[in-house]
C-alpha positions as CSV (number, residue, x, y, z in Angstrom):
1,M,54.5,15.6,97.6
2,R,53.7,11.9,98.7
3,A,50.1,11.6,99.9
4,T,49.4,10.6,103.4
5,R,47.0,7.6,103.8
6,F,45.0,8.6,107.1
7,H,41.7,7.7,105.1
8,M,42.7,4.1,105.8
9,V,42.9,4.9,109.7
10,V,39.3,6.1,109.4
11,I,38.2,3.0,107.6
12,F,40.0,1.1,110.4
13,L,38.0,3.1,112.9
14,L,34.8,2.2,111.2
15,F,35.8,-1.5,110.9
16,A,36.7,-1.7,114.7
17,V,33.5,-0.1,116.0
18,T,31.3,-2.4,113.6
19,V,33.2,-5.4,115.2
20,V,32.4,-4.4,118.6
21,N,28.8,-3.2,117.3
22,Y,28.1,-6.7,116.2
23,I,29.6,-8.7,118.7
24,D,27.4,-6.7,121.2
25,R,24.2,-7.3,119.4
26,A,24.7,-10.8,118.7
27,A,26.1,-12.0,122.2
28,I,22.5,-12.4,123.5
29,S,21.8,-15.2,121.1
30,Y,24.3,-17.3,122.8
31,A,23.1,-16.3,126.4
32,I,19.4,-16.4,125.7
33,P,19.2,-20.2,126.6
34,L,20.8,-19.3,130.0
35,M,18.6,-16.3,130.5
36,E,15.5,-18.5,129.6
37,Q,16.3,-20.8,132.5
38,E,17.3,-18.3,134.9
39,L,14.5,-15.7,134.2
40,G,11.9,-18.0,133.3
41,L,11.4,-17.0,129.7
42,S,9.3,-18.7,127.1
43,K,10.4,-19.1,123.2
44,G,8.1,-16.5,122.2
45,D,9.3,-14.3,125.1
46,A,12.9,-14.7,123.5
47,G,11.8,-13.9,120.4
48,I,10.2,-10.8,121.4
49,I,13.4,-9.9,123.4
50,L,15.6,-10.5,120.4
51,G,13.2,-8.6,118.2
52,A,13.1,-5.6,120.4
53,F,16.4,-4.5,119.0
54,G,15.0,-3.9,115.6
55,L,12.1,-1.6,116.9
56,G,14.6,0.5,118.5
57,Y,17.1,0.3,115.6
58,A,14.3,1.4,113.1
59,V,13.7,4.7,114.9
60,T,17.3,6.1,115.1
61,T,18.7,4.5,111.8
62,L,16.3,6.7,110.0
63,L,16.8,9.7,112.2
64,G,20.4,8.9,112.3
65,G,20.9,9.5,108.6
66,F,19.3,12.9,109.0
67,A,21.4,13.6,112.0
68,V,24.6,12.7,110.4
69,D,23.8,14.9,107.3
70,R,23.1,18.0,109.8
71,Y,25.7,17.4,112.7
72,G,28.4,15.0,111.2
73,A,29.4,11.4,111.9
74,R,31.8,12.5,114.6
75,V,29.4,13.6,117.1
76,V,26.6,11.3,116.2
77,L,28.6,8.2,116.5
78,T,30.3,9.3,119.7
79,I,27.0,9.7,121.4
80,A,25.7,6.4,119.9
81,A,28.6,4.4,121.2
82,L,28.2,5.8,124.7
83,L,24.5,4.8,124.8
84,W,25.0,1.4,123.3
85,S,27.9,0.7,125.8
86,F,25.4,1.5,128.7
87,S,22.7,-0.8,127.1
88,I,25.2,-3.7,127.2
89,G,25.9,-3.0,130.8
90,L,22.0,-2.9,131.6
91,T,21.6,-6.3,130.0
92,G,23.9,-8.0,132.4
93,A,22.0,-6.2,135.2
94,A,18.5,-7.4,133.9
95,T,16.2,-9.1,136.3
96,G,13.4,-10.3,133.9
97,F,11.5,-9.8,130.6
98,L,10.9,-6.2,130.9
99,T,14.5,-5.2,131.9
100,L,15.9,-7.3,129.1
101,Y,13.4,-6.0,126.5
102,L,14.2,-2.3,127.5
103,A,17.9,-2.9,127.4
104,R,17.5,-4.7,124.0
105,T,15.5,-1.7,122.7
106,L,18.0,0.7,123.9
107,L,20.7,-1.3,122.2
108,G,18.7,-1.0,118.8
109,V,18.1,2.8,119.4
110,S,21.8,3.5,120.2
111,E,23.1,1.5,117.4
112,G,20.8,2.7,114.8
113,P,23.1,5.7,113.5
114,N,26.2,3.3,113.1
115,F,25.8,2.6,109.3
116,P,24.6,6.1,108.2
117,A,27.5,7.4,110.0
118,L,29.6,4.8,108.2
119,A,28.2,5.7,104.8
120,G,28.5,9.5,105.5
121,A,32.1,9.0,106.7
122,V,33.1,7.2,103.5
123,S,31.3,9.6,101.2
124,H,33.5,12.4,102.5
125,W,36.9,10.4,102.8
126,L,37.0,8.4,99.7
127,P,36.7,9.1,95.9
128,P,33.7,7.5,94.2
129,Q,35.7,4.9,92.5
130,E,37.0,3.6,95.8
131,Q,33.9,3.8,97.7
132,A,32.6,0.2,97.6
133,T,36.0,-1.3,98.2
134,A,36.3,0.9,101.4
135,L,32.7,0.0,102.5
136,G,33.7,-3.7,101.9
137,Y,36.8,-3.2,104.2
138,A,34.3,-1.7,106.9
139,L,31.5,-4.0,106.4
140,V,33.4,-7.2,106.4
141,S,33.6,-6.3,109.9
142,V,30.2,-7.7,110.5
143,P,30.6,-11.2,109.6
144,L,34.1,-11.2,111.0
145,A,32.8,-9.9,114.3
146,L,30.1,-12.7,114.2
147,A,32.7,-15.3,113.4
148,I,35.1,-14.5,116.3
149,G,32.1,-13.3,118.4
150,G,30.7,-17.0,118.7
151,P,33.9,-18.5,120.3
152,I,34.6,-15.4,122.4
153,V,31.1,-15.1,123.8
154,T,30.6,-19.0,124.4
155,Q,34.1,-19.0,126.0
156,L,33.0,-16.0,128.4
157,L,29.9,-17.8,129.3
158,S,31.8,-21.0,129.9
159,V,34.0,-19.3,132.5
160,M,31.8,-16.7,134.2
161,D,28.1,-15.9,134.7
162,W,26.3,-14.3,131.8
163,R,25.9,-11.2,133.7
164,W,29.7,-10.8,134.0
165,A,30.0,-11.6,130.4
166,F,28.0,-8.6,129.5
167,G,30.2,-6.5,131.9
168,V,33.5,-7.4,129.9
169,L,31.6,-6.6,126.6
170,F,30.6,-3.2,128.1
171,A,34.3,-2.4,128.9
172,V,35.2,-3.3,125.5
173,S,32.6,-1.1,123.9
174,I,33.4,2.1,125.9
175,A,37.1,1.9,125.1
176,W,36.6,2.8,121.5
177,V,35.0,6.1,122.1
178,P,37.9,8.3,122.8
179,L,39.8,7.1,119.8
180,W,37.3,7.9,117.5
181,F,36.5,11.4,118.8
182,L,40.2,12.3,118.9
183,L,41.1,11.0,115.7
184,F,38.2,11.7,113.4
185,R,37.1,14.6,111.6
186,D,33.8,15.0,109.2
187,D,35.8,17.0,106.7
188,P,39.2,15.5,105.7
189,A,40.4,19.1,105.1
190,Q,40.2,19.7,108.9
191,S,42.3,16.7,109.8
192,R,45.8,17.7,110.8
193,H,46.8,14.1,109.6
194,V,45.8,14.7,105.8
195,N,48.1,16.5,103.6
196,A,47.2,18.3,100.4
197,A,48.0,15.2,98.1
198,E,45.8,13.1,100.0
199,L,43.0,15.6,100.0
200,E,43.5,16.0,96.3
201,H,43.0,12.1,96.0
202,I,40.1,12.1,98.2
203,R,38.4,14.7,96.0
204,A,39.3,13.0,92.7
205,G,36.2,12.2,90.4
206,R,33.9,14.8,92.2
207,E,32.4,17.8,90.7
208,G,33.9,20.9,92.0
209,T,36.9,21.2,94.2
210,A,35.5,20.4,97.6
211,H,33.0,18.0,99.1
212,H,31.3,19.2,102.3
213,A,28.5,17.9,104.4
214,A,25.1,19.5,103.8
215,R,25.2,20.7,107.4
216,E,21.3,21.1,107.2
217,W,18.3,18.8,107.6
218,P,17.1,17.4,104.2
219,A,14.1,19.3,102.7
220,A,11.0,17.5,102.2
221,A,11.5,17.5,98.4
222,E,14.8,15.6,98.9
223,I,13.3,13.0,101.1
224,R,10.4,12.5,98.7
225,A,13.1,12.1,95.7
226,L,14.7,9.3,98.0
227,L,11.6,7.7,98.4
228,T,10.4,7.6,94.8
229,N,13.4,6.9,93.3
230,R,13.0,3.3,91.7
231,T,16.6,2.2,92.2
232,L,16.6,3.3,96.0
233,L,13.2,1.6,96.4
234,V,14.3,-1.8,95.1
235,N,17.6,-1.3,96.9
236,Y,15.7,-0.9,100.3
237,W,13.6,-4.0,99.7
238,A,16.6,-6.2,98.6
239,F,18.5,-4.7,101.8
240,F,15.5,-5.8,103.9
241,V,15.8,-9.4,102.5
242,F,19.5,-9.4,103.3
243,G,18.6,-8.2,106.8
244,Y,16.1,-10.9,107.2
245,F,18.6,-13.6,106.5
246,L,21.2,-11.8,108.9
247,F,19.0,-11.4,111.8
248,F,17.6,-14.9,111.4
249,F,21.1,-16.6,111.6
250,M,22.6,-13.9,114.0
251,T,19.6,-14.6,116.5
252,W,18.5,-18.1,116.0
253,L,21.5,-20.1,114.5
254,P,22.8,-20.9,118.0
255,S,19.4,-22.2,119.1
256,Y,18.7,-24.0,115.8
257,L,21.9,-25.9,116.2
258,H,21.3,-26.8,119.7
259,Q,17.6,-27.7,119.0
260,A,17.9,-29.7,115.8
261,Y,21.3,-31.4,116.3
262,G,21.9,-31.4,120.2
263,L,25.1,-29.4,120.1
264,N,26.4,-27.9,123.4
265,L,27.3,-24.4,123.9
266,A,30.9,-24.9,123.1
267,Q,30.0,-26.8,120.0
268,V,27.6,-24.1,118.9
269,G,30.4,-21.5,119.1
270,V,32.7,-23.6,116.8
271,F,30.0,-24.5,114.3
272,T,29.1,-20.8,113.9
273,V,32.6,-19.8,112.9
274,L,32.6,-21.2,109.3
275,P,29.4,-19.5,107.9
276,W,30.5,-16.1,109.1
277,L,34.3,-16.5,108.1
278,A,32.8,-17.4,104.6
279,A,30.6,-14.3,104.5
280,A,33.7,-12.1,105.4
281,V,35.5,-13.4,102.5
282,A,32.7,-12.9,100.1
283,L,32.0,-9.5,101.2
284,W,35.5,-8.4,101.1
285,A,36.0,-10.2,97.6
286,L,32.7,-8.7,96.1
287,G,33.3,-5.4,97.3
288,R,36.5,-5.2,95.5
289,W,35.0,-6.9,92.4
290,S,32.3,-4.3,92.4
291,D,34.5,-1.5,92.0
292,H,36.6,-3.4,89.5
293,L,33.5,-4.1,87.5
294,L,32.8,-0.3,87.5
295,K,36.0,0.7,86.4
296,V,36.2,-1.7,83.5
297,T,32.5,-1.4,82.3
298,G,31.7,2.1,83.7
299,R,28.1,0.8,84.4
300,L,26.6,0.6,87.8
301,R,24.2,-1.9,86.6
302,V,26.9,-4.3,85.9
303,A,28.9,-3.4,89.1
304,R,26.0,-3.2,91.5
305,S,22.7,-4.4,90.4
306,Y,23.6,-7.7,88.9
307,L,25.8,-8.5,91.8
308,I,22.9,-8.0,94.2
309,A,20.4,-10.3,92.2
310,G,23.1,-13.0,91.6
311,T,24.0,-13.2,95.4
312,Q,20.3,-13.2,96.8
313,F,19.5,-15.9,94.1
314,V,22.3,-18.2,95.4
315,A,21.2,-17.6,98.9
316,A,17.6,-18.4,98.1
317,L,18.7,-21.7,96.8
318,A,21.1,-22.5,99.5
319,V,18.5,-22.5,102.3
320,V,16.2,-25.1,100.7
321,P,18.3,-28.2,101.5
322,V,18.8,-26.8,105.1
323,A,15.0,-26.8,105.4
324,L,14.4,-30.3,103.9
325,S,17.4,-32.2,105.3
326,D,18.2,-33.4,108.9
327,N,22.0,-33.9,108.2
328,L,24.3,-31.6,110.0
329,A,26.9,-31.7,107.2
330,V,24.2,-30.5,104.8
331,A,22.8,-28.0,107.1
332,I,26.4,-26.4,107.8
333,A,27.0,-26.4,104.0
334,G,23.7,-24.7,103.1
335,I,24.0,-22.3,105.9
336,T,27.6,-21.4,105.0
337,V,26.7,-20.6,101.2
338,A,23.4,-18.9,102.3
339,V,25.3,-16.6,104.7
340,A,28.0,-15.7,102.5
341,A,26.1,-15.1,99.4
342,S,23.5,-13.0,101.1
343,M,26.3,-10.9,102.6
344,G,28.6,-10.8,99.7
345,A,26.9,-7.9,98.1
346,N,26.7,-5.7,101.3
347,A,29.2,-3.1,100.1
348,A,27.2,-2.7,96.9
349,Y,23.9,-2.0,98.7
350,Y,25.7,0.8,100.4
351,A,27.5,2.1,97.4
352,V,24.2,2.3,95.6
353,N,23.1,5.0,98.1
354,V,26.4,7.0,97.5
355,D,26.2,6.5,93.6
356,V,22.6,7.6,93.3
357,A,22.2,10.4,96.1
358,P,25.8,11.6,96.8
359,K,24.5,14.7,98.4
360,R,22.1,12.8,100.8
361,A,24.1,9.4,101.1
362,A,23.7,9.3,104.9
363,T,19.9,10.1,104.7
364,A,19.5,7.6,101.9
365,L,21.3,4.9,103.8
366,G,19.1,5.9,107.1
367,I,16.0,5.0,105.0
368,M,17.5,1.9,103.7
369,D,18.6,0.8,107.2
370,F,15.1,1.6,108.4
371,G,13.9,-1.4,106.5
372,F,16.7,-3.4,107.6
373,A,15.7,-2.7,111.2
374,L,12.2,-3.8,110.6
375,S,13.9,-7.0,109.4
376,G,15.6,-7.3,112.5
377,F,12.3,-7.3,114.3
378,A,10.5,-9.5,111.9
379,A,13.0,-12.3,111.6
380,P,13.4,-13.3,115.3
381,V,9.8,-12.4,116.2
382,I,8.4,-14.6,113.2
383,T,10.8,-17.3,113.8
384,G,9.9,-17.5,117.5
385,W,6.2,-17.5,116.7
386,V,6.7,-20.4,114.2
387,L,8.7,-22.4,116.7
388,G,5.8,-21.9,119.1
389,L,3.5,-23.2,116.7
390,R,5.3,-26.0,115.2
391,G,8.5,-26.4,117.0
392,S,10.3,-26.6,113.6
393,F,12.7,-24.1,111.8
394,A,11.9,-25.5,108.1
395,D,9.1,-22.9,107.6
396,G,11.3,-20.1,108.5
397,F,13.9,-21.4,106.0
398,L,11.5,-21.7,103.1
399,L,10.1,-18.1,103.8
400,M,13.6,-16.9,103.5
401,T,13.8,-18.6,100.0
402,G,10.6,-16.6,98.9
403,L,11.8,-13.4,100.2
404,A,15.2,-13.8,98.4
405,L,13.6,-14.6,95.1
406,S,11.3,-11.7,95.2
407,S,14.2,-9.3,95.6
408,V,15.9,-11.0,92.7
409,V,12.9,-10.5,90.4
410,L,12.6,-6.7,91.5
411,V,16.3,-5.9,91.1
412,L,16.4,-7.1,87.5
413,A,13.3,-5.3,86.5
414,F,13.7,-1.9,88.4
415,H,17.3,-1.5,89.7
416,H,19.1,1.0,87.2
417,P,21.4,3.0,89.2
418,D,23.0,4.7,86.0
419,A,19.8,6.0,84.8
420,D,18.5,7.1,88.3
421,R,21.7,8.8,89.7
422,K,21.7,12.5,90.8
423,P,24.5,14.8,90.3
424,A,27.3,15.0,93.0
């Protein structure tokens, strides 16, 4: 019997929702100058509004991991997508600082479970030797969404009021929900689109004959194990640093290009495409390379740890000339390398949770994403504060260099997934 390939449909659904997810969360970075003018917001106000997403995200990305392990990705992600669609509509109806802050917080709260659900779905729908590649396909949607989102959002803003632009984004977001609920099942054995040959392929490389969700809240001992495992702890920190890079560029890159080089809205949309496209290519390629290295060497240290350390080292060096130069070409080149390098190992970060804690991959991912969410608060708020003090982005870039170098040292010293993995 020839195996069906419905697991690729699942990966596509995860890819599609993450594209929508990131266009939604990044759209405000293009609209915020217009909001500042209309609603009388300062740069400090803008930083707080942009950072509100991270606070809401921090709560539910952690609880979302628990919920996915208990209730499954199907129900959790359906509810989450309904709520974040509503938050985008509320953003378009904002009347001032408080309304925007609440809408942005709700967006963070509702988008928090997305990546725990993604990790949980992949852990049930793919064999271990294909998971980083599959995560790479799903996660490449992040930079791709940011690459296409810039021109799309700036074009919407050029032809309609920013309020109507968020109305369009609301309609696109809500359209994904019925597709997910009708097509996805938490256990591939329950899907009428999966035959026995595909199910056998999905279960290849696992201990036992089946791989079901735990369907219960993680015990205190399990959570303690996830919080004391040295590899996971370092993975959490390195992912926080990656998140700081991502949220810095996602929330402040348009304003940086406008302030430092005088680019208008249309030019900003064009100049933000290259860094995110480069990141999409790097993420896709390095996700596949990570699984290739695992097949060739059989060592997670080589396939995951060295990849994470190497990409963060490149990102650390790339932002230095951006901080010290006032040349647009140098800035775009440095930003492109930094964004691509910092995102290149994204699939490896996610795969480490599945590698080390396969029974609680969603919970481990929720903890990791909690730190990521804190970076989503820290990066925009700290940057807004720095701009209020000195009016320059240079200090923000140099801080990123220090953060990335700290994660390189910690990964090389303590990130040992082969030794620290738990049985499946």
